N, C-alpha and C positions, 0 to 999 in steps of 0.2 A: 504493500500500500504506500510505498515511498513517494509515488508520483502525485498523491493527493494530500500529503501530510500538511502542506502549508496553504491550502485553500482557506478562505476567511473563516476563522473560528473553528476549523476542523480540529478536533481534539487529538492529542498524541496517543492516548492510551485508553480511550473509550470507543466502543464500536459505533460506527455509523456506516450506512451504505455508501457506495461510491457516488451515487447521484440520486436525486429525487427524495421523495417523502418516506419516512418511517415513523410508526408509533408502536403500539403494544408488542412486547415480547410474546412469542407463541411457541408451543411445541418443544420446549427445551427437554432434551433427553440425552443420556450418555449411552453410547453403543460402540463396541469394538474400538476402544481407544480414542473416540472422538466425542467432544461436547457439541451437540447441535443447538443452534439458536435460529429459530424461525421468527418472523416478525411481520406485523402489518406493514404493507408496502404499496405505495402508488408509483409504479415505474414510469408513468408518463408526466409527472408533475411534482412540484415542490410543496403543494398543499394537499390536504386530505382528498382522496378520490376513490375510484373503484378499487377495493382492497384485494390484494394478492398476498400470498405468503412469500416474503423474501427468505433467504437462507444463508447462513454462514456456519462454518465449523472451526473448531479450535482444539489444539492438544493440551492447552494450559489455561484457558479461559481469559487470556490477556491478548494474545495475537490471534486474529481471526482471518480466515480466508472466505471471501464472499463467493458463493456458488450461484448458479442460475436459479431463477424463480422456481419455487417448488410447486405451488398451487395457484391456478388462475381462475377467474370467474367462469361460470358455465351456465347451463340452462336453469340451474337452481338459484343462481344469484352470485353475489360477490363472496369472497372468502374472508369471513371475520375471524375473531380470535378463537383459540382452542389450545389443545395440548397434544402430546405424542407419548407413546409408551412402547416398550419392547414387549412383543407378544411371545414370550419365552416358550410357551407350551402349545402354540398354535390354536388357542381357544377360538380364534376368529375363523379358522379354516382358510386363511389367505396364503399360507406358506406350505412348503413341502418339507424338506429335511432340516433346514436351518431356520432359526427365529428371525423375525423381521420387525420393522417399525410400522406402527399404526398411528395415524393422525386422526384426531377427533376434533372437528371444527364446526363453526356456525356458518351455514349458508344464509345470506341476507338478500332477500328479493324485494326490491322496491319498484319493480317494473310496471306495476299497475297504479303507482302513485303513492304519495307520502302517507295517505290514510289507509293504505292496504298493505303495509309492510308485513312480510312474513319472515320469521327467523326460525330455523330448525337446525338440528344437529346431524352431521354427516361424517363419513369415514373416507380415508384414503390409505393406501398401504404401499410400502416400498420393500423390495427384495434386494436392493443394491446399496445398502447403507445410506439411504436417504437421497441418493442422487436422482432417481426418477420415481414418480408416484403414479399410482393407478387409483382412480376414484371408484368406490364401491358402486356396483350397478344397482344396488338396492337403496341408494340414498334417496331421501334422508332417512335416518334410523330413529329419530325422535322428534316429534312435533308436540305443540301444545295448542289447545283450542282457544285459549283466552289471552295468554300473555303476548303482548306486542313485543316487549323486551324479553327475549328468551335466548340467551347467548353465553359465549365464553366458557365452554365446557372444559373442566379440568378432570382428568380421569386417572385413577390409580388402582392398583391391586390391593385389596384388603385381605391380609393373610388370615386373620382369625376367622372370618366368615367365608373365605375361599371364593371371592367374587370381585368383579370389577365394580368400582363406585365412580359415579359422575356427580360432580358438583357444578351447578349451572346457575347463572344470574337471571333473576325473574323480575326485574323492575325495582321493587323495594324489598325483596327477600331473595333467598337462594333456595333451590330445590335440590334434593339428593335422589339419585336413581341408582339401581343396581342391575348387573348383568353377568351372565356366565360366559358370553361370547362376543361382547362389544357391539353386537348387532341388534339385540332385542333387550329393551330396557324397561324396568318396572319401577314405578314411583316408590320411594322409601319414606321421605319426610320433607318438611319445609321448615326453614329457620329464618328468623330475623324480625318478625313483627314485634314492635315495641322495644327492640334492642338496638343499641348502636346509633349511628348518625344516619339520618334519612333525607337530608336536604340536598339531594342529588341522586341520580340513578345509580343503583348497585351494579358493579361490573367486575369482571376478571377475578372470580373467587379462587381460592386454593384451600386445601385441607390436608394436613400432614401431621404425623407424630414427631415430637421433639423430646429427646431425653433431657430430663432435669437432673441437676447436679446432686440433689439430696432426696429424690423421690422417683416414683415410676414416671415413665414417659407420659406427657400430656399431648393433647391434640390442639393444633393452632389453626384457626381459620382466618384467612386474609380476605378482605372485601374492599375493592376500590370504589370510590365515590366520585361521580361525575361532577363537573363544574355547575355551580348555581350562581347566577349573577349577584345574588344577595350577599355572597361571602367572598371576601378578597382572597382567601386561600385558594380558591379554585379546586381542581381535582386533587384528590389525595387518597391515602390508603389507611384503613383501620384494621384492627385485629382483635380476635376473641380467643380466649384459652378455655379449654374444657375437655370433655371426653367424647369418644365416638365408638359406637358398638357395631358399626356396619350398617346401621339403619338411621340413627338419630344422633345429631350433635347436641351435647348438653353443656352449655356454658357454665363456667364457675361463677361464684358470687360476684367477683369484681367485674366480670364481663357483663353481668346483668345490670350493673348500676353505673358503669363508667365507660366513657368513650376513650379508647386507647389508639393513638396514632403511631404508625410504624416509622414515620419520618416527619420532622417538623419544619422542613424546608418547603419550597414550592414545586420541586421538580423531581419527584420520584413517584411515578404513577403506574398502575396496571401491572405491577410486578408479581411474578409467580416463581415457583421453584422448579428445579430440575428433577426429572424422573430418572429412575434406574441408576442412581449413583451407587457404585458397588459397596457392599457391606463393609469391606475392608477399609474403604475411605470413610464412610459413615456420616459425611457432612450433609447438611441441608443447605443447598446453594440457591441463591436468589439473585435475580436481576430485575430492574425496573426500567421503564421508559423515562428518560431524563428530560421531561417537559411537563407542560400543564395545559389543559384544554382551554384555559382562559386566554392564552396568547400563542398556542402552539403553531398556528398557521401564519403567525406574524413575525417570528424570530428572524433576525437580520443576517441569515446565512445566504449564500449564493450558490445555486446549482444543487444543493442538498439541504435537507432539513430533518433533524431528529437524531438523537444519540441515546445510547444506553448508559445506565449507571455502571459503576464498578460492580463486579460480581461480589456478593457478600455471603458470608456464612452466618446463618441464623442459629441462635442458641437460646436456651431458657436459663435465666439466672434468677436467684432469689435475692432480692434487695429489700432489706428491712422487713422481711417476712412476706413480701409480695413477689410472686412469680412474674417475670417480665421477659419479653422477647428482646434480645440484644442482637446487634449486627456488627460484624467486623469484616474488613476487606480480606479477601482470600489470601492465604499465605503465598500463593504463586506470584503475587505482586512484588515480593521481596527480591525475586531473581532479576528484576528489571531496574533495581536501584543502582545509581552511580553516586557515590558520596561526594557532596559539595562542601559541607561544613559540619563539624562535630565539636560541640562545646560541653563542658562539664563544670558544675559548681561555679557559675559565673553570674555576676550581677547583671540585671536587665539592661542598665545603661551601657555596660561594656559589651553585652551581646549585640546591642543595636549598632555599636561602632563596627563590630566584626561583620555585621550584615550589610553595612553601607555599600560595599562593592559587589554584593551578590545580586545577580540578575537571573530570574528563573521564570520561564513561561509555563512549564509543566513540571511539577515537583511534588514531593511528599515532605511535610513538616511533622516531626515527631518530637513532642516536648513533654517534660515532666517537671512539675513545680509544686510548691506548697499551695494547697487549695485555699488557704486562709487569705490569700491576696488575689486581686484581679489581674489578669494578664491577657494580652491579645496580640494579634499579628495583623499588619496591613500587607496584603498581597496584591499582585498585579498593579503596583503603584506606578503612576506616570503623571503626566501633565493634567492635574485636576481630577485624577482617577485613583481610586483605591477600593478594595473590598476588605472589610474588617471582620476578623474571625477571632472569637475569644471567649473568655470566662469572666462573669461578673460575680464576685464573691459576696456582694451585698444582697443580690437578688437570688443567688444560687441558680443562675441560668447560663447556659452557653448560647452563642448567637452567631449569626452571619448577617452582616449589614452590607447590602448591595446598593445603598442609596446613591453612591458615587462610583459605581463599578464600571461605567462605560455607557454604551448605547442602552437606552431604556425607554425612549419616547414612543416605541411601537405599541405600548399598552399602558394605560394609566395605573394599573395595579402591579406593574413589574417591580418598580423601585420599592425598597423597604427593608426593615430589619426583622429577622425571623429568630425567635427565641425558643428554647426548650429548657424546662426545669430539670435539675440534676441533683440527685441525692448522692453526694460524694461518698465512696466506700472506703476511703483511706486518707491518710494525711497528705499524700501526693496525688495530684490529678494528672492524668495523661490525656493529651489531645493529639489526634492524628488528623492532619489536614491535607487533603489531596486537591491540588490546584492543577487545572488544565487550561487549555486555550479558551474554553468557554464554560467552565464549570468549577465549582468548589464543593467538596464533600467533607463534612466534619464528623468525626467519630469520637465521642467523648466518654472517658472512663469505661473502657472495655466495650464500648458500643451501646451503652444503655440509653444514650441520647444521640440522635443522628439528624443532621441537617444537610440537605442536598439542594443546591441552588445553581441555576445558570447565571453566567455573567458574560458581558460582551465588551471587554476592554480593547483599547488600541493594541496592536501587536507590540508596540514599543513600550507599553506599560508592563514592565517586568521586575520592578523593585520589590523588596521585602524589608519590613522592619518590625520590631517588637517593642511593646510598651507595657507599662504596669501602673498600678495606683501609687507605687513607690519604686522608682527606678533603681533603688539600692537593693531591692529584694533579689534573692539568689535563685536562679534557675538550676534545678538539679541536673538536667541534661537537655540538650537541644541538637537535633540532627536534621539536616537538610539533604534530601536525595533528589537528584535529577531523574526524571522519568520519561524523558523525551526521545530516548534512543531505541524505542521499540521497532522491531523489524516489520 
């Protein structure tokens, strides 16, 4: 991808297609040594249009190879979001001797007008490691008589009940279905009425078990919420924790009474997790679309539009007695580090002096310091531009302030400061800040609070500095890594 690295705002280490529009990640699955990433793609324009499934593969979740379009619209409609699984035991009957990939996706048909939209679930399968796909002749495999919004199926194998389970978005709730063969589906249950956030359509659900550090595995449900003009936050993702018996998801007490957001920035939406990660690995890997429906069609890129977040590992952590989903960048990112600066036990004012000559467009900042004092960084600093990322010890919040980050006039709600409350778990606080050509991702205190934001600074705005409420305070450690040399 070296020939496209320096297009305007093209990120150095976040995936985006070579050209034209991308939104939701779809069909993520691991098979025969490759991580597959499919995604909503309009190959004829840089704004949302007739949806196809774009396709990329990776060996390490950092460097991606873009492949030809996997699925294109047909007589049933456009190809909306969905998932993919490995059919290890040929329950579908699509395969012969070797297991293969099955994609489960939404067909969206609006050919008869906006008031007659039909959304239904369909299948396609691949016998050549995802390079070519055959749509099932019996499509669609699941319809609904009343829901207009009936989309984004995420399918997984439920070991305890020996069946396939589908979770699908149904307007303001999600529905669960079960199947033995991926072709015939029976209704199991419905979830969501009176729970969570409802000011926006429910989309892109996911349901998976996560091991907890001090108890049995729990089940986590992700539900993305579409943009509502009444809320400046725009589209975002909430989560619920509970239990699942193969039929019904039962949320815990906290999920019944509190809205929990996966990310407190503006630009992590429609994210779901990978299927079929080997048990020897054991991670729950997640990626989101790094944009927001409030302004996604307006962002100031040229020839392309849309990028993915960093791949994150999701975990369950118990913080002050409350089980919380945490996110950390995948360990594979560390192989792409090139050391720029490494400081230990240094006063903030001295660290600022050492940073005066550092220029970084795409980097990772890893800092540890006493949580009793406030500390922050200004990144992508240039003429009248800066993005401020830090910790406020008085309010117990981490934040990203993109008020002066660069181009922002394409939407009135783009500028702003985004905060997340943080319960510090030790004397030292660790912040990991990933800066790229058009994004900032903050992971605070082992990822218990995350903020993902797009930014659009001038290419020349590459300065970095550090500040604190008392410049004499000592930073325990500060590391700057260049991340721009990805192949």
